[in-house]
Steps between C-alpha positions, in 0.01 A plus 500: 500500500780248438311230689206552268728471194643176641155355561387594150823357351456174690137474392593566136784248525257232619238594243742500205663175616169320547363629170818387324473153654130469418506633145848424368656213692214268604358436148846400377576266789160365600302401192140465607567700818211731583572705813171629641322289235619718212803559283597799293675579175601795286360504146778527243309496168194663350321180394213563744444869423276687561388279791850464648788724394878480503632579851172415672546303822264203485371294789427132444314236697572127511358329193174326594187503289611633162223638280483649152581874515724464810842658467762243598876478527682192375853387424591521131603190304867549601392529867701824527249783487154550636230610259190692610215445252124453491339155480297479177406130507523193721477141381550269800861566608597685179476878528533757221607852595546825313637842583231768466725698264601195294337388176555127545455252783792342683601137471280280721618452857416241761301603805798410724718764327289779649682673785250766600166671437489879466308681774617859463768753413670813622577726206866592442625355832699255290715786372614577856553131576701452179719792605552359850571160343822640351777391740673840509176682580397249767848511659498882497158519667587243768844655566350849532234379743758313710723810512206710625426239766863496619556876520552584867236725644520747786281399782292787618448553872 
C-alpha cells in the first residue's frame, strides 16, 4: 500500500513540476519558446467572451499565416502583457484586432508583435493553474508530495 502511495506521489510530483515549468515558468523566461510546437496561457479578462472566458486555459501555435477572424495573442504597447483578441482587418503588416466582448477595435499592431495563434482551450483549467501559481500553494503541494515519497515503508516478505 505504501509503495503505491509513493509511486503516485512521485508521479504527481513530476506532473505538477513539469506543468508548472511548461505553463508558468517557460513563457516568462523564453519568449517565443514553444515546447512541443505550442504554448499556453491563462485568460485573465473577459474581453473575448463568450468565445473564451476568464480562467480558460488557451493553447497557442506559433504565429504563421495570420488571417482575418483568427484569434491571436500579442504584446501590448508597453510590452508587458499579452492580449488575446480576434483579427478584424489586415493591411500589409498592420493588423487591427478586437475583443469579441469589446465595442471598439484595438490600436493597430504590427505583424511582428503577434506571439501566438489560438488553436483551442480547456475550460476553467486556468483557475487551477492560477491557484498553483501562488508560491505558498505550489510550495505546499511540492512539500507534501516529497514528504509522502520520503516516508519509510515496511517491506513485505
